[in-house]
C-alpha positions, 0 to 999 in steps of 0.5 A: 462492487468495482470490477476495475483492478488498481493496475488498470486504473494506473494505466488509464490515468497515465494514458490521460496525463501523457497526452500533455506530459511527454516526459511520462515513461512507463518501463515494464519487466516482462509484465506489459500484460500483467500490469495492464500497461498494453493500452499505454504501450500501444498508445505511446510506443516512444514512451513505453519500454519493455525491459524483459525479466531483468528487475535490476536493469529496469531500475537502473534504467529508470534512474538514468531516464530520471537523470535525463529529465524524464518521469519514469514509472516502473511496473514489475511484479512487487515480489521480484521488484522489491527483492531482486532489485532492492540494491539498485532501488537503495543506490540508484533511486533513493541514494542518488535522489532520482525521480522514479516511481516503482509500481510493485504490482500483484503485491501481497498475496495476490499471486495466491496459489503460487506461494511464498516465492510470489508472495511479497509480504516483506516489501513494505518492511524493506522499502520503508527502511531505505532513506529517501524512499516514500512507500504508499498503498492506494485502497481503491480505484478513486485513491489510485487515480488521485495517487497516480496523479499526485506521483507525477507531480511528486519529486523523489523515489517511491515504492507503490504496492498494489494488488492483482484483483478488482477491489471494492470501493471504499470512497463513494467517489473521486471527490475527496481530498488526497495528500501524500503523507496524510492519513484519511479518517474514513470513520470517526470513533472513540473506543478503538482505532483501526488502521488499514492500507491498501486492500485491508482498509475495506476490511477495517471498515467492515470491522467498524461496522460490526463493532457499531452494531455492538455499541462500539465506536471505532475510528478507521484511518486509511494509512495510504502513505506508510512513509512518510508516516502521518505521525500526528493522526496516530498520536491523535487516535492513540490519545483520543481512543486509547486502543489501536488495531493495525491490519495489513497484507504484510508480515507483522514484522516491519510493516504498517503495524510496526510503523504505528507501534514505533510512533505510539511507543515514543509518543503516547503508549497505548495498547496496539494489536498487529494483524497481518502475516505471522512469521512463517511462509504464508499459505497458498490460496486465494487472497480471501482464503489467505486473509481468512486463515490469518484473521485479516477479516472484519470478524477477527478485528471485532473480536480483538477490539473487544478483547483489548477493551475487556483487558483494560476494563479488568485492569481498572 
């Protein structure tokens, strides 16, 4: 079990890269501590800006810095960054084609007991609908490091959502190929495909293990980039496995599941089951409790996979 939150990995990676790249800037909205960016602020005070509780301003400032040739990374709670400043993200970042990296920290249901006001389970839907804005979610510390390194070189606006708590590794090491916009096949399989992103990749892998004990071969895709989406991997999975289950820490509307379903229905229609937060204010509680309540679990996905297979057998 890895004990390092992904937000800490972002700080450590930017700290290392900033040694040779003075254009890297970090901006925080009263979140220096919660974003784990204090070490960066201490090491590079001239490359760090604390804006305070002003999410709209932080996006506009970052766009200005980008226009000046800097490489700004905005760190702000995802619930506020993706809602309060969405007009600035749409106009100042995306429409203006600025090189801004928006890091939504404590995303999904990370804030737990604080409830709907602090949950960010609509952010992927909003962000991926904005032209010119890429949307990403790393699964563990290794992928977070690779993604951060790639983002420093990537030209254009990006919204990245990460959680608050330490997450278990899904990769054995840092040594694996990572490419923005290209899904990673975590497991090969022929009976069903499970697609996850962010912290739900671990759930997908655990579900595949349970299904393997049942004699079911489950493919697992890590869709770390939700936009631009790896349509080729999705269509290939639909064609080769005939069934898809998506699992996400997000509303069932407009997120990963919707993105996958849009591709499937247009290119190779197969049954798609979307696991996520239903159309209601998500319950308050620890992440594990919220996941369990809404069936974002290996046991529930195992059950859904069998249901999908049984339905298709009954039809034939």
